[in-house]
Phi, psi and omega in degrees: 000136181241123182238125175254121179280151174140335179243159175298326177300311176300315177299323179291320179299319176298313178300312181294328179290315178298320180288327181293316184269359180051051174274130177179131173210137175217155179260140178217142177234140180228153170241126182245108178192160178279339181085000180282153180304131178079359179290152175290145180228132177246124175245125184239136177237112190238153171249125184246119179264107187286328178302320181251001176061039180256152180228134180211158180167199183230163178203173176221127170259122184224154174203142181274074178231174179246113003283149179302136170272128182210088177253120175272135185227156169240129183236150177217144177183203184225167169229157178220153177261127182248119174238113183263336180213163177297141179063024174223078185250135174231160174250125178257121178251122176244123183233144172231149179201184182299162178067025180066031179278131175226128185224129172237115178249141171242111185254158172293161185301340181268007177068008186269338181199176181161203182231157179219148166246137175207157181220155177201163179260123185282174180299337179279352177096003178270147176274126182251135177236128179239132186236145172057047179265136181298137176247132175234144174282135179242000000 
């Protein structure tokens, strides 16, 4: 397929082609933390594939404690669009990853903020669960 950009018709053709073939990938990065001193922080860098609604990426769980927590993770999962009422749409992102990580984020429809629940196995082998933690796009 050859598309020449520059005219309104060709831009419309490009948009229609993208929509028909469901082409789409975007990058998103999030910080999940309460922001309190000493709180755990989960930072995610994700690639979101819109045709198949898959999400994958990497992250780091850190905490300023002694000894310091610094867990690098790889995550994969899916997202879904949740609409409970007109004009009340959220995005649910469900991720599973290395180190026993499980993440559920509920984001606003613009993907910019929300809340998350996540759990992971710490270096001592204990499962740590955090609930209702603010999510911000970085």
